[in-house]
N, C-alpha and C positions, 0 to 999 in steps of 0.2 A: 281277505274278506271274512267278516263275522256272520255266521249263520245262526238263526234262532230256530231250533228244531223241537217241536212238541208233537208227540204221537200219543194215541190213546193208551197204549201199554205203558209208556214212560210216565204219563200223567197218573195212571192207576197205581203204578209202583210208588210214585211220590206221595200220593194221598194215603196209601196204605202205610207208608213209612211215618208220615205225620200222625196218623191215628195210633200206631203202635207206640210212638214216643209219648203221646198224650196219655195213653192208658198206663204206661209204666210210671210216668211222673205223677199221675193222680194216685196210683197205688202207694207210691213212696210217701207222699204227703199226707195221706189219710190214716188216722189212728184207728182203723177198723180191721186189723189183721187177726186179732184174737178178741172174742166177745165173752165176757163173764156172765154169771148168772144174773137175771133181772133183780133189781133192788126196789123194794116197795117203800115209798116215802110218803109220810102223812104230814101235810102242812095246812093248818087252818081248816081241818076237816076235809081237805081235798087229798085224794089218793093219786099218786103218780108213780109211774114205773120208769126206771132208768137202767140201761144196760151198760155197765162199765166196759171199757175196751182199751186195748193197747196196740200201738202200731210198731213200726220198725225203729222209731226214735222218739215217739210221742205217745201220750195217753189221754183218755177222757174219763172223768169221774164226776159225780154229783156231790156238791158240798152239803153240809147240814142246812144251809140256807136255801136249798133247792135251786142252786145255780150250777149250770154246766161249767166245768173247768177243764178245758183241753189245753195242754201245754206240752212242751218238749221236756224230756228228761236227760237229753244229751247236752248238758250245759256247756261242756268244753269240747264238744265234738267227739272224735275218736279218743281223745285224751281223758274223757270222763271215766271215773272209777268203775271198775268191772262190776262192783256190787250194785251200782246204779244202772249202768248200761252194759249188759252182758256181752262178753267177747264175741260169741257167734253172731249177735245182732250187729255188732260193729263191722264184722266181716261181710255180713249180708248187705249192710248199708253201703259199704265200699264197692262191692261188685255190682249192685243194682244201680248205684250212682254212675259207675263206670259204663254200664250198659246204656243208661239214659244219655250220657254224654256222647258215646259213640253213635247212638241212634240220631241224636241231634246233629252231629257232624255229617252224617249221611244225608239228612234232610237238606242241609245247606249244600252238600255236593249235588243233590238232585236238582235243586234250583239252579245251581251253576251249570249243570250239564245241558240246560236249554241253550246256553250260549257257548260253552266250552266243552267240546265233545271228548277231548282226550288230554291226558297229562303224561308227559314222557312216553308218548306213543301208546299209552294204555287208555282204554275207554273209561271215562269217569264213572259211568253207571256200573260197569262190571267191577271196578275197584270198590265202589261204594257197596255193592252187593256182597263182596268178599269180606269187607269190614263189618257189615251187618251180621254175618254169620258168627264172627268173632264176638261181637257185642252180645249176640244171643246166648253164647256160651257163658259169658259173664253173668247174664241174667239168670241162667239155670243154676249157676253156683250160688247166687244170692238166695234164690228160692229154696234151695236145699239146705243152706246154712241157717236160715231163720228158725225152722222147727228144732234145730239143735239146741237152741237157747231156751226151750220150754221147761227145762229143769232148773232155771234160775230162780232165786228167791222172789224176784219181782213177779214172775209168772205164778209161783206157788201161792202168793198172797191173793192173786186174782182167780186162779183156777183150782186151788186146793192142793193138798199134799201129794195127791196122786199124779200130778203133772210131772212128766219126765221128758227128756229129749225125744221128739217125734210123737209124744203122747200128751195131748192138751188137757188131760184131766177133766174137770167140770166145765171147761170152756169149749166154745165152738169156733171154727175157723170163720173169720169175717170175710165180707165181700171184697175188701181191698186186696187180700191175698189172691183171690181169683182174677180180679181185674189186672193185677200185675202179671200173673201167669198168662193171661190171655194176650197181654201186650208183648211178652217175650215170645209166645208162639207166633204172633203176627210178624215179629222181627224175622224169624226163620222163613215165613211165607214170603215176606218182602224180598228177602235174599234170593229165594228161588225165582221170584217174578222178575228180578233184575236181569236175568239172562234173556228172557223174552223181550224185555224193554230195551235192552242193548241191541238185540237183533233188529227190532223195529226202527230204532234210531239210525241204524246203518243199512237199512233195506234199499232195494233198487228204486223204490218209489221216492225215497228221500234223495238219493243220488240223482235221479232224473230231475227233480225240482231244483237241485243245486246246479245242474248243468244248464237249466233254463235261466239261471241268474237270479232266482228268487232267494231273498235273505230270510224271510219269515216263512217257515215251512210247518204247516199243521196237517197231520194225517190221522184219521180216525183209527 
């Protein structure tokens, strides 16, 4: 007999996992990891300000025609020349993408856990929580590797000659970096919450409802 089990704690764990995945993916896709100095543009007697920025694989700048140009510089992925796409950023992209993929797989496992509670006699939620912790470590590696590339020529053109690994020079750290860091932190929080979610899904209340023959079990 197939049981559908939804508890308040398991639902909170699943929603937190989805939120963490969304933050990490948003951070990866957004070219706001490093913000350069504001640029003043005068077009037709109109003064405008633009802040050039660079992400983990893309960048944003303003053209002479006062048009925003945001595009990727990783033309060939990880095979792009190191002078264009710094090695540390390639490594950071790899680990953060791996973290995102792991987190997405745990979200799928969380949805599956409503109907399939165990795999090979192991709780789906507890397995997903353990995998989340591993994915969080991948995310930490990615966050630590990104500043290592601040000494690259690409960064020096944006942040000045004083930019070095872990020293952003004239640039400031953008919001995308903090969003990604928050997502990675929530991955570890979700991993910890998975333990209580697993206990709730295997509690006496759930077992009592199963003994009553109920297939849809919802417990706050």
